[in-house]
N, C-alpha and C positions, 0 to 999 in steps of 0.2 A: 504493500498500498505505500503511494505518495506521500510525502512526509511535506504540511503547509511551508510554504517558503518566506509566508510574513506572519506574524502577531502584532496587535495592534493593541492599546491602551487606551481610551478616549478619554479626557479631562474631563467631560457631560456628557450628557446621552445624545444631545445635537450633534453635536461634534463626532460621535462614535459612527452615529449615520452617516454622517459625512465621507467620511472613508469606508464605509461597508458600499455605499451606489457606487462609489467611483471604481471598487475592484469589477464588480457585480457587472456594471458596463462593458467592461473589458471583457466580460466570456467569460473571467474565473467563477467557479465554486466557493463562495464565501460566506460566512455567517456571524452574526453578534451576538454575544452573550450578556448575559445582565450578569451571572455567578463567572469565574473562572473554569471552563467545562474540564472535566477529567478525559481519559484517551476514551474511554467508553459514550460519555458523549459525542466526542468527537467523530467517532467512527459513526454514529448513528447518522450523521448529514451525510453521507458517502467521503469522497475521496477529495477533500476539503486545500483549496488552494491557499485558501486565507482565512483568516478565526481572529475577531476580536471582543475585545470585554467591556462593556459601557459603565464608566467609573463618576466618581462623581468629587473626583479632587481638587475637581478648581473652586469648589467652599468650602476644603479643608484649611484646618488649620497647621503649621507645623508638627506641631506634635500630634494632629490625624495623620497626616501622612505619614511619618513616623511609626504607628499602631497600624495602621491599613493597607501602605504601601507596599511594605517590605514581605509580607506573605503572598500580594498578588506578585510581587515578579517572582517569586519563587515558585510556586507556582505555573507562571509563564513559561519560566526557566527548562518546566521538567519538559517541556511537548521541544526543547531544543531546534526551533528556528532561525535559519538562518540571519534573518533581520529584527529586533524587535523594535516599534515605534510607538514612543509615547507623543500618543495624538494631543496637539495641543490646539484652542484656539485659533484662526488664524488673526485675527487682531494680536493676538502673545497674550490678552488680560493676563495678569498677574500683581501677587504684592507680596511681599517678605512677610506677609500676616497671613496671607489667604490665598492658597491656590498657588504657592509658592516652585514656581517650574524647577530654579534654583535647590530648591530642594529634594526635590526631582531627581534630579543629577545626582544631587552629592548620595542620596538610598543609593542609586543604582551603580556608584562608587562600587560598593561592594560586593557586586554581582559582575560587575563586567571589569573591573580592575583598572589598570590605565590606557584599557584601550580607547582611542579617538571619538570622540560622539561629537556626530554632525548634526548641526541645527539647521534647518530648509521652514521657514516660517513663509512666505511668499507660495502664492496659489493665484496664477492671472486668470483662470478658471471662475473664481468668488471674489476678482474684484479685488486681490491683494498682491501689492509690488513691493522689492526691497530695492532702494539703488543705495551701495554705498555707506550700507548699516543702516540704513533710514526706513520703517516700513510707512507705504502708504496705503488706503484703503476705500475703494467708492463706497458710501452711503445708500445701500440698496444694488440689488445690480443693473439699476437703470438708472442713477445718480451720479452727482460729480464726485470725483478722488480726492480724497485728502490728505494731509501729515497727516500722521495717528494723534500726533497731541496737539491738531486743529478739527478735529473726526466731530463733527456733532454730537457724536452719539457716544462714542467710546470715551474722547476727552472727558466727558462727563458722569462717565459711567457710575450706577451708583455704590458699587463695593470694590471695582477697582479700574480707578478714574489714569486714563492712560495720560501721563503729562509729559512724557519720554518717547520719540517716534525713532531714537538711537537706540536699537535692540541690546547691544552691548552695554550701555548704560543701564538701559532697563533690569536684563537680569544680571548684571556684576551689584545689586542693589539685593542679590538672592542668594547669588554661591559666591567662594572663594577662589572658583576655581578661573584658573588662565583662559581668557575668550582669546579668539583669535576671528580674523573675516577675511572669508574668499570672494572679492569684490565682483564685481560686473566685469571689471576689465580681465580682470587676472584670468577668471572661469572661460573667455575668450578662446583659450588656447586651444593647443591639440590635447584630448582626453589624460593622455601619460604624461604630461608636463602638469599639471593642472594635478594630479593625483602625487607626483614628485615633490609640488610643492606645500600638498594637505602635509606627507610625512616629514621632511623639513619644517614644518610649523609644531606640529606634534613632538617631535625631536627637540627644541626649542622648547619646549613646556608647554604651548598650547593642548590644555585637555578639552577643549569644545570649541568647535570651530563654527559659524553663522557662514552661509551661501548665500549674495546674495539671488534675488529671481525676479527679472524684470520681462521677461517671455516665456511662450513655452517649449519654444525652439532650448531656451538656456535649461529650462527646469526639467526635459530630456537627455542634458547633458547629464546634470547632478542626478539622473535615477541611474546614468550609468554608470558614475565614479562611486552609487553606494553600492548596486550590485556587485562592484569591482573590490570596493571592502570588502562587504560581505563574503567573497568567495576564496577571500585570503584563510578562511579557516576557522577563525575566528566569531565570536558573536557580537552581533555591530547592534550597538544597541544606539536608535536616531531618535532626536527629538522635533518635532516640528508642527507643522498642519500638515491637510490632505493634502498638501500639494507633494507631499512624498511618494503619496501612490500616486498620483499623478504622473508623477516623475519618474517612476517604478515601471509602472504600467508601459510610458510611452519607451522608454527604454529595454524592457523584454518586446514590445510589439516592433520594435528595427532590429534586435535582435533576432528574434522568430520569422519574421518579413509576415509579421500576423496583423490583422484589421484589426480599427479600434474604433467601433461607429456607436456614437448616443444612440441609442432607441429611440424610436418615433415616440411619440406620447399621444393617445388616443383622445379624438374630441366628444366620442359620445360620451351622454349628459349620464352620470351615473344614475339609479334609480332608488334611490330611498335616501332620506333625510342624513346629513352629515353632524356630528358632535363634534365642537371645537371648546379647548379649554384655555385658554392664554392668560398666563403669568407675567408676559413680557409689560416692558416701560419703553420699550426703544421704536423711537417714531415712526419706523418702517413698519412694525406690527400694525400702529395705530392707523395709519394710511390704510393697509390693506383690510380691517376691520373695517373702517367707515367705506371703502368700494364696495368689501362684499354687503351691507349693510343695503347698501342702492342696489342692488342685484335680488334684492329679495331674502338676503338671512334675517332671524332674528337675533338681536342682540342683547345679551341679559348683563346688567352693569350690578358683578358683586360691589357689596363695604367691606372692604380688607381687615381696616381697622376690627369689626365684628368679627372677623375670622382668628386672628389670633386671639381671641379675647374667650378663656372659656366660659364662661356664664352668658355670650353671647354667641358664639360660631354654629351653634347646633341650629335656632332659631334661622339665623340667615341661610346654612345651607340648607335647613327644610326647604325655604322659600323661593331658591333658588333652583332647586330640585323638582316640585312640584312645577313651578313657571316652563320650567325644560320640559316636564315630563309633558306635557299641555299642548306644550310646542310640537313636540315629536308627533302625538298622537295626529296633530295638522299634517302630519308631511312637509314640516319646515324648520329646514336647517337650522341652527343653533351655533353663535357665539357667545361663551360665558367669559367674559372678561375683568380683571381686577385691576386693569388702570387701561388710559387711552393715552399715553406717551408718558413722557417725563416730567411736565408741567400736568398732570392732572394732578387737580387738588388732591384727591386719594391718596398719594403719594405720600406726600407730607406728610395726610392725615394718621395711615400705618404706623410711620416714625415716631409722631410724636406719643399714641397709643401705646407702641414699645416702650417708648419711656415711663411712662405710666405705668404699666403692668412688670415694670423691673426687665425686659425683657432685653438682651443684650446682642442680640443679632436679626435685629427684623425681619432684613431680609432671607435670612433661615427659616424664619417662622412662617415666614407669610409662604413662601412654597412651598414648606410641609403642610399647611393649611390647606391650600391650593390641592395638594395631591390627594387628599382626603376628600375635599368635595369630587374633585372627578373620577375618583372609585366607586363613590355616593351615584351621582352621575351614569356613568358605565353601568352600575349593578340597575338604576330604573330604567333607562333610555332603551337598552340593549341595540347602541349603535354596531352597525356593521360597519361601520367610518368614521375613525377618529382622528383628529389634530390635536395635537397640545404643542404650543407656541411658548415660548422661555426656556432658554437652557436649566436652570437650576428648575423650576416648574417640573420640564420634561425628564429630568435623571431622578426623583423625585417619583411622580407620580407613575411611571412607567413599572418600577417596584411595589410602589401602591396598587397596583391594577393586577400585578400580578405575572407581567411579561417575562419569558427566562429567554428567548431567541429572536431574532427578525433576521428575515431576508428581503432584501430590497425589489421590487415586484415592477415598478412603475416610476418613469421620472416626473419631478411639478416643476422644481427648480436647481439646480449647484444646491448638494447643501442640504435637501430636503425633499429625501425621496420616498413617494408610497411603498409601505413594506408591509409582510405578512407577519401577523405576530404570534408566535405559539406560548400558548399560557394555559396549558394544561388543569380543566377544571374549574377555570375562572374565564368569565361575562366574555371577556374579548379574546377568549382562545380561536385561531382562526381568520380573525377581522382582518380589514385597510388599517394600519394606521401612520402618521406620520408625525414626527418631534420634530419642529420647525424653532432653527435661532431668534434671538430677534431680528436681526440685520440679515437673515435667508428671503430672498425672494422677489419677484414683483407686484406691483401693485394688485393685481389678482391672484395673487398665491391662493388666498381661499375658496374661488372660485374654480381655480384648474384644479384642487384639489379637490372639491366632490363632481366634476366631471373627467379627470383621468381614469382608462379601464387599467387593468393589470396586463402587463404583456411579456411576464415571463412567469416559467411553473413554478413550481413551491414544493418540489419534490422530496 
């Protein structure tokens, strides 16, 4: 039986499905698990080319990372894939106190020794570009490109505001490892020259090396470099966005002379109403919800300050669940949302209520409460298609509703595929699900999600 060539750990659920879809659309047999699978579980899904584990490390403190990530690395390591990818958000959002990518790299040192760690953040397919160490990101798939510290969403992120676009400077706050950069010009040389340059940098003390990504051609070169490093026989630990998967697939395609064709999405109308739960504060998601309302979706607004208050949560959940159920009975798709962009007064209201209640992490509290609300909505409405928006909300809700594994079955927008859910014994088992990050998708994302038809088998 062939061994998978790649394993990956996603720092949140939406980012994990991003990597999954890149592999699937390339024709590879890939599955995303909620818990690290054992050998028997892997074999149950056939001869896998790659597999991933959807984690929640983006919301963890350094102490939580020490406790949770070490056993995960040990479990993944037992499968001995040539490449292990720590899949970060494509905006690299992190901080020394939460979701520390640097702490993850420090932990990985105990398992990968002094091996070189490549870092690939850019993903042109998602509108993420890195030039001379500075990260630029498009605001939505059809928006303008901003330097990250001037990005309208990421520069004011409620948990990890990105105040520095220089990725080496950003990561140096989280780790003492010596960081290096292969810039755009250096990566233009022949692959053997670039590989020798990486080796020289490593011998000179660089422990982790960032690589600029300006376009898809350059990303293919990076994929070739990663494959060459992995073929040296030492396990390779790579850090970065789904640009890692895009690069590896492009390199494999050229080496194997195989085609890589994004499958077409269907315009056929989905026959039943769709349930959506949004815990995102992103203005991109807010615009998408507004667009969906204009096409006939019912939008139900939650009071998040009540959700995090144990004395008031049940009544608020009962109200929303009853309204959603009644709407579903009429055959209307529903979006349940906790905020309409960062300027929504509910955002400030929930923070104030958290202070009054003595809750230290308001973001975590509202994500956990929204996950519980999602579970109740799923059990009441029994949707055949579910969309969850927001990275933290998706990670917690997926576990709460019982998802054990996912396969990508149709594209909607890069980073947000339609998936088939495996959840034995739970209401969501066998259903279509989408886990959408706040920045993912065009304005019509929800209407696309409601109308796309699956195009791959769910063997």
